[in-house]
C-alpha positions as CSV (number, residue, x, y, z in Angstrom):
1,X,0.0,0.0,0.0
2,X,2.9,2.3,0.9
3,X,4.6,1.7,-2.4
4,X,1.4,2.4,-4.3
5,X,1.0,5.7,-2.5
6,X,4.5,6.8,-3.3
7,X,4.0,5.8,-6.9
8,X,0.9,8.0,-7.1
9,X,2.6,10.8,-5.3
10,X,5.5,10.7,-7.8
11,X,3.2,10.7,-10.8
12,X,0.9,13.4,-9.4
13,X,3.0,16.5,-10.5
14,X,3.4,15.2,-14.1
15,X,-0.3,14.3,-14.2
16,X,-1.3,17.8,-13.1
17,X,1.0,19.4,-15.6
18,X,-0.5,17.3,-18.5
19,X,-4.0,18.1,-17.3
20,X,-3.4,21.9,-16.9
21,X,-1.4,22.4,-20.1
22,X,-3.0,19.8,-22.4
23,X,-6.2,18.4,-21.1
24,X,-7.8,21.6,-19.8
25,X,-7.2,23.6,-23.1
26,X,-8.7,20.7,-25.1
27,X,-11.7,20.5,-22.8
28,X,-12.2,24.3,-23.0
29,X,-12.1,24.1,-26.8
30,X,-14.7,21.3,-26.8
31,X,-16.9,23.2,-24.3
32,X,-16.8,26.3,-26.5
33,X,-18.4,24.3,-29.4
34,X,-21.5,23.7,-27.4
35,X,-22.1,27.4,-26.6
36,X,-23.8,28.4,-29.9
37,X,-26.9,30.4,-29.1
38,X,-28.8,28.4,-31.8
39,X,-28.3,25.2,-29.8
40,X,-25.7,23.0,-28.3
41,X,-25.0,21.0,-31.5
42,X,-25.7,23.8,-33.9
43,X,-22.0,24.3,-34.7
44,X,-21.6,20.6,-35.6
45,X,-24.7,20.7,-37.6
46,X,-23.4,23.6,-39.6
47,X,-20.1,21.8,-40.1
48,X,-21.5,18.5,-41.4
49,X,-24.2,20.2,-43.5
50,X,-21.6,22.3,-45.3
51,X,-20.4,20.7,-48.6
52,X,-17.2,22.8,-48.5
53,X,-16.3,21.8,-45.0
54,X,-17.0,18.1,-45.6
55,X,-14.9,18.4,-48.8
56,X,-12.0,19.7,-46.7
57,X,-12.5,17.0,-44.2
58,X,-12.6,14.1,-46.7
59,X,-9.6,15.6,-48.6
60,X,-7.6,15.8,-45.4
61,X,-8.4,12.2,-44.5
62,X,-7.6,11.0,-48.1
63,X,-4.2,12.8,-48.1
64,X,-3.4,11.4,-44.6
65,X,-4.4,7.9,-45.6
66,X,-2.4,7.9,-48.8
67,X,0.6,9.4,-47.0
68,X,0.4,6.7,-44.3
69,X,0.2,3.9,-46.8
70,X,3.1,5.1,-48.9
71,X,5.2,5.9,-45.8
72,X,4.5,2.5,-44.3
73,X,5.6,0.8,-47.6
74,X,8.7,2.8,-48.1
75,X,9.7,2.9,-44.5
76,X,9.3,-0.8,-44.0
77,X,11.5,-1.6,-47.0
78,X,14.2,0.8,-45.9
79,X,14.0,-0.2,-42.2
80,X,14.3,-3.9,-43.2
81,X,17.5,-3.1,-45.3
82,X,18.9,-1.1,-42.4
83,X,18.1,-3.7,-39.8
84,X,19.9,-6.4,-41.8
85,X,22.9,-4.3,-42.7
86,X,26.2,-4.9,-40.8
87,X,26.7,-2.6,-37.8
88,X,29.3,-0.3,-39.3
89,X,27.2,0.6,-42.3
90,X,24.0,0.5,-40.3
91,X,25.0,3.6,-38.3
92,X,25.7,5.5,-41.5
93,X,22.3,4.5,-43.0
94,X,20.5,5.5,-39.8
95,X,22.2,8.9,-39.8
96,X,21.2,9.4,-43.5
97,X,17.6,8.5,-42.6
98,X,17.5,10.9,-39.6
99,X,19.3,13.8,-41.4
100,X,16.1,15.3,-42.9
101,X,14.7,15.6,-39.4
102,X,17.5,18.0,-38.5
103,X,15.9,20.8,-40.6
104,X,12.5,22.4,-39.8
105,X,9.2,21.4,-41.5
106,X,8.9,24.8,-43.2
107,X,12.4,24.5,-44.7
108,X,11.8,21.0,-46.0
109,X,8.4,22.0,-47.4
110,X,9.8,25.1,-49.0
111,X,12.4,23.0,-50.7
112,X,9.6,21.3,-52.6
113,X,8.6,24.7,-54.0
114,X,12.0,24.9,-55.6
115,X,11.8,21.4,-56.9
116,X,8.2,21.4,-58.2
117,X,7.8,25.0,-59.4
118,X,7.3,25.8,-63.0
119,X,10.9,27.1,-63.2
120,X,12.0,24.5,-60.6
121,X,14.5,21.7,-60.8
122,X,12.1,18.9,-62.0
123,X,10.5,20.9,-64.8
124,X,13.9,22.2,-65.9
125,X,15.3,18.6,-66.0
126,X,12.2,17.3,-67.9
127,X,12.5,20.1,-70.5
128,X,16.2,19.5,-70.9
129,X,15.6,15.8,-71.3
130,X,13.0,16.4,-74.0
131,X,10.2,14.7,-72.0
132,X,8.0,17.8,-72.0
133,X,7.9,20.9,-74.1
134,X,6.5,23.4,-71.5
135,X,6.5,23.4,-67.7
136,X,4.0,21.4,-65.9
137,X,1.8,22.8,-63.1
138,X,2.8,20.5,-60.2
139,X,2.4,22.9,-57.3
140,X,-0.9,23.5,-55.4
141,X,-2.1,20.0,-56.2
142,X,-3.0,17.1,-54.0
143,X,-0.1,15.2,-55.4
144,X,2.5,17.8,-54.4
145,X,1.1,17.8,-50.9
146,X,1.3,14.0,-50.7
147,X,4.8,13.9,-52.0
148,X,6.0,16.4,-49.5
149,X,4.1,14.7,-46.7
150,X,5.7,11.3,-47.5
151,X,9.1,13.0,-47.5
152,X,8.4,14.5,-44.1
153,X,7.2,11.3,-42.4
154,X,9.2,8.5,-44.0
155,X,12.2,9.1,-41.7
156,X,9.9,8.9,-38.7
157,X,8.5,5.6,-40.0
158,X,12.0,4.3,-40.5
159,X,13.1,5.1,-37.0
160,X,10.0,3.5,-35.6
161,X,10.5,0.2,-37.5
162,X,14.3,-0.2,-37.3
163,X,14.2,-1.2,-33.6
164,X,11.3,-3.6,-34.1
165,X,12.9,-5.3,-37.1
166,X,16.2,-5.6,-35.4
167,X,14.5,-7.5,-32.6
168,X,13.3,-10.2,-35.0
169,X,16.0,-13.0,-34.8
170,X,17.4,-14.1,-38.1
171,X,17.1,-17.7,-36.7
172,X,13.3,-17.6,-37.1
173,X,13.4,-16.8,-40.8
174,X,16.1,-19.4,-41.2
175,X,14.0,-22.0,-39.4
176,X,11.0,-21.2,-41.5
177,X,13.1,-21.6,-44.7
178,X,14.5,-25.0,-43.4
179,X,10.9,-26.2,-42.9
180,X,10.1,-25.5,-46.6
181,X,8.7,-21.9,-46.3
182,X,9.3,-19.7,-49.3
183,X,10.8,-16.2,-48.6
184,X,7.3,-14.7,-49.2
185,X,5.7,-17.2,-46.8
186,X,8.4,-16.6,-44.1
187,X,7.9,-12.9,-44.4
188,X,4.1,-13.2,-44.2
189,X,3.9,-15.7,-41.4
190,X,7.0,-14.8,-39.3
191,X,8.3,-11.3,-40.0
192,X,5.1,-9.4,-40.6
193,X,3.2,-10.6,-37.4
194,X,6.2,-9.7,-35.2
195,X,6.5,-6.2,-36.9
196,X,2.8,-5.4,-36.3
197,X,3.4,-3.3,-33.1
198,X,6.0,-1.1,-34.9
199,X,3.8,-0.8,-38.0
200,X,0.8,0.3,-35.9
201,X,2.7,2.9,-33.9
202,X,4.4,4.3,-37.0
203,X,1.1,4.4,-38.9
204,X,-0.6,6.2,-36.1
205,X,2.2,8.8,-35.9
206,X,2.2,9.4,-39.7
207,X,-1.6,9.5,-40.0
208,X,-2.1,11.9,-37.1
209,X,0.8,14.1,-38.2
210,X,-0.5,14.3,-41.7
211,X,-4.1,14.9,-40.7
212,X,-3.1,17.8,-38.4
213,X,-0.3,19.3,-40.6
214,X,-0.4,23.0,-41.4
215,X,2.8,24.2,-42.9
216,X,3.1,21.7,-45.7
217,X,-0.5,22.0,-47.0
218,X,-0.3,25.8,-46.7
219,X,2.9,26.0,-48.8
220,X,2.2,23.3,-51.4
221,X,-1.6,23.1,-51.4
222,X,-2.7,26.7,-50.8
223,X,-6.3,27.6,-51.1
224,X,-6.9,25.1,-53.9
225,X,-6.0,22.1,-51.7
226,X,-7.1,23.4,-48.3
227,X,-6.9,20.9,-45.5
228,X,-8.1,20.9,-41.9
229,X,-5.0,22.5,-40.5
230,X,-5.1,25.4,-42.9
231,X,-8.9,25.7,-42.6
232,X,-8.5,25.9,-38.8
233,X,-5.9,28.7,-39.1
234,X,-8.1,30.6,-41.6
235,X,-11.1,30.5,-39.3
236,X,-9.1,31.4,-36.1
237,X,-6.6,34.0,-37.4
238,X,-8.2,35.4,-40.6
239,X,-12.0,35.6,-40.0
240,X,-11.7,35.4,-36.2
241,X,-14.5,32.8,-36.1
242,X,-13.5,31.2,-32.9
243,X,-16.7,29.0,-32.7
244,X,-16.0,27.6,-36.2
245,X,-12.3,27.1,-35.4
246,X,-13.2,25.3,-32.2
247,X,-15.6,23.1,-34.0
248,X,-12.9,22.2,-36.6
249,X,-10.4,21.5,-33.8
250,X,-13.0,19.3,-32.0
251,X,-13.6,17.3,-35.2
252,X,-9.8,16.8,-35.7
253,X,-9.5,15.6,-32.1
254,X,-12.3,13.1,-32.5
255,X,-10.9,11.8,-35.8
256,X,-7.4,11.5,-34.3
257,X,-8.7,9.6,-31.2
258,X,-10.9,7.3,-33.4
259,X,-7.8,6.5,-35.5
260,X,-5.7,5.6,-32.5
261,X,-8.4,3.4,-31.0
262,X,-9.0,1.7,-34.4
263,X,-5.3,1.1,-34.9
264,X,-5.0,-0.3,-31.3
265,X,-7.9,-2.7,-31.9
266,X,-6.3,-3.8,-35.2
267,X,-3.0,-4.4,-33.5
268,X,-4.6,-6.6,-30.9
269,X,-6.4,-8.6,-33.6
270,X,-3.3,-9.1,-35.7
271,X,-0.9,-9.7,-32.8
272,X,-2.8,-10.8,-29.6
273,X,0.5,-11.2,-27.7
274,X,1.4,-7.5,-28.4
275,X,-2.1,-6.3,-27.5
């Protein structure tokens, strides 16, 4: 009983800090959405009855989902190569994977303006190679946002998966091969189930980061490809519609929590031991 009391006493300051600086602001934002004079759920009714707002929501979810799928695929392949590389070269590969994280999100997103612009590196190269005769409009499209998002979050996915894949003994895949399993079967029945916890954690991080991103959609998507993060900023800082901004924030919180719960349930189903 005494040890439990000391444990709670040690955890109390951190718990209070989290509640005061994270939980309380979120609860205040959620409470503000129910203060519309037209009714407690009028703000949500206005949001979900607006075609424009629903378009922004579905676009954001689509971009976040595509970004997550591509990041998981690319990150898993790279992390598997890094995990199976000798230790001397492995450190170099990990540094190369982490290196983009040493620069800010705005800097990395702005770099894609230089690459994808009409007078940018990619268009100049394609014209020089004779592939196209005039510059392509690649900026302010959903594709440009997704490319930049994948570039931003793949390093995070790699770091999440490397540790998990390193923990899978090579003896297990060798044993599966000795029992007649093909490389594909060994991967599907041995490697993939053991990598599920890392895949789920990485997918949650990428999806929530993409869904709530602001700088990248603002720089590469603009008004044409508005997403929830840029829409929230516009409502709060441009039109000063705090009720509308709070409603958007509440919807983002609910979608994020629902994603985490769904991913956790999927992890328990795919890997009961990890769950």
